[in-house]
N, C-alpha and C positions, 0 to 999 in steps of 0.2 A: 504494500500500500504506500502511495506517495505521501509526503508530508502535507501537501496541499489538501488531499482528500481527507486525511486525518483531521486537519483543522476544520474543514467543512463539516465533517461528521460531528465534531464537538459543538460547533455552532448550532447545527440542526437539532442535536440532542438536547441542547440547553434551551431552545425556543419553547415558550409556553404562552398561553393566553392569560394576561394579567387582568384581574377584575377589581383591584383596589389600587389607587394611585395617590402619590403625594401631590399637593397643590402646586409645587414648584414648576414654573414654566421652563421649557427647554429653549435655549437660544436658537433663533431662526437659522443661523449659520450651521449649527449642528444638524438640525432637521433637514436643511437643504442638502447637506452632504449625503445623508442617508437616502433621500429620495433620488439624488443624482446617481448613487450606486445602483439603485433598482432600475433606473432609466435604461440600463444596459440590457434589460430583459429582451429576449427574442419575441417577435410577433410576425403574423402573417404579412408577407410582403413589406415588412418593416413599417406597418401602419401605425404602431405605437398608439393604440386606441384608448388607453386609460385617460380619463379626465378627472382631475382631483382638485378639491379645494381643501386647504388646511387652515383651521382656525387657531388663533392665539387669544389669550385673555386681552380684553374682556369679551371679545366676540364669542368665545366658547361658551361663556355663561348665558349669553343671550340665546344661542342656539339650544343649549341644554334646557333652559326654561320653556322654550317653545315646544321642544319635543315632549317634555313631561306633560305639558298642558294638552298636547294632541293625544298622547297615549291615554291620559285619564278621561278624555272627553270624546274621542272619536274612534271609529272602526278603522283597522288597517286597510291600506289600498296600495300595495307595492306596484312599481312599474313592471317588475318581473315577478310573476306569481310564485309564492312559496309552495313547496311540496305539501300536499294534503295527506298523502299516504306514504308510508315507508315499508316496502316489502323486506323480508329477511334476505340477507343478514343485516341490512342497514338499520332496521328497527331495533335489533338487539344492541347495536353499537350506540344508537341514540338513547335508548333507555339506560344503558350502563353509564353513559356520560351524565345524564340527568340525575340518576340516583347518587352518583359519586359527588356531583357538584352540590346538590342540596344537602348531602351528608356532611360535606366540608363546612357548610354554613350552619349545621346543626338544626336544619329545618325539617320537621316531620312531614310525611306525605299528606296528612290531613290538616296541616296548619295553613289554611287558606290565606289568612291575613299576612303571615310572613312570606308565603310564596308570592303573593301579589307584590309585596314590598321588594322582594328579590327581583321579580320581573321588571319592576319600575326602575331598578338600578341601571338597566340597559340604557334607558332614556336619560338618566342622569350622567351617562357616559362614565360611570364608575369613578366620578370626581376627577377625571383626567383633565389636565390643563389644555390639551389639544385634541381636536377631532379632525380626522381626514375623511371626507365624503368622496366616494369613488363612483363614477358613472362611465357609460360607454354610449357612443352614437349608435342608436338602434338601426340605422340604415346599413350598418356593416354586417348585420346578421349574427348568427350564433358563434361563428368561429372567432369573432372578436372577444367573446366571453372567455374562450380558452386563453387568449392572449392576456386578458386582464388577470386570470388566475395564475398564469406563469409570473407575471409582474408582481402580484401579491406575495407569492412564495418568496421571491427574491427580496422584496421589501421587508418582510417579517424577519428573514434571516439577517438582513443588514441592520435592522434595529437591534437584534440580539447581539450581533458582533460589536456594535457600538455601545452596548451596555444600557440601552433604552428598553422600556417596557411597552408592549402594545397588545391590543385585543381587537381582532377583526370581528365585526358584528353585523349580521344581516338585519337585525331587529330594527335599527333606525330607518332602514329603507322602507319600512311599512308606512311611513308618513312622508312621502316624497314632496308633497305640496309645501309642507313646512320648510323643508330643506331648500327647495327652489326659491321660496320667498326670502329666505335668510341668506342664501349663498350665491344666487344669480346664475344657476346652471342654464345652459341653452335648452330650448324646448325639445330639441331632437335627442337630448341625452337622457337615457334611462339611468336612474340611480340604483345602484346595486348593493352597496354596503357601506358601513363606516368603519373607521379604525380609531379606537381610543389610544392616545399616545402620551407618554410622560415617563416619570420615574416610579418604579414599583414601591408600594408600601409593603415592605418586607415583614412588618409586624402583623399584617392582616391574615387570618386563618384561610381566607378564600384563596390566597395566592399559594397555598401549599397543595392545592388540588392539581392533579395530573390525570390526563386521559391515557388509556392504554392503547397499544398498537398490536395488531395481528402480525404474525411472521410474514415476511415478504411473499411466501408461497400462497398466501390467501388472496393476493392481488395480482401476482405476476406469474405467468407460466413460461417456462423455458422449453423450447422444442429443439431437438437435435436432428 
């Protein structure tokens, strides 16, 4: 194994979704460097279709308040519909993730009040000082979504390599009208997800949560 691959393995192994942040803003220059690293992601015909708006305080708090109000008072209406059914084995993965996540927060399955509060934390952006909202021009079709996924993977790895914390979240895309009003996305851009960004609150129990991974053979088949 090369030293470069070993370094990449360490970065990918250390990456995690952080759900409790310190309020300390990250300097714009540091954020810009991480986004510049991800900008090297490959894309179909080099179209580079990801469209991103990154908030800084105090704009983050304005967007946070608007999202919380929308979540409390309106039904979700994402540009790209969320899955309604999860066949196996995807359902098992989803359930295991949910059980472990709520277990890390000490929330019982029948504690509806605390489960609602935990759900609302998504729209509070987990107290992060920065929110990146990511969209794609719908005229480019589904292959552009693959490109955005490749870019996201590189971005999250870059955050980890730089010692920053992040959590990608589809939840905020449930209220695209709010995000368009606040962030000025072009009408042809479908909003896909957000990314909470900042410094990890290492004292929070929720940040000790980890998801499991199947062995590579569960997803990859080698044929000779």
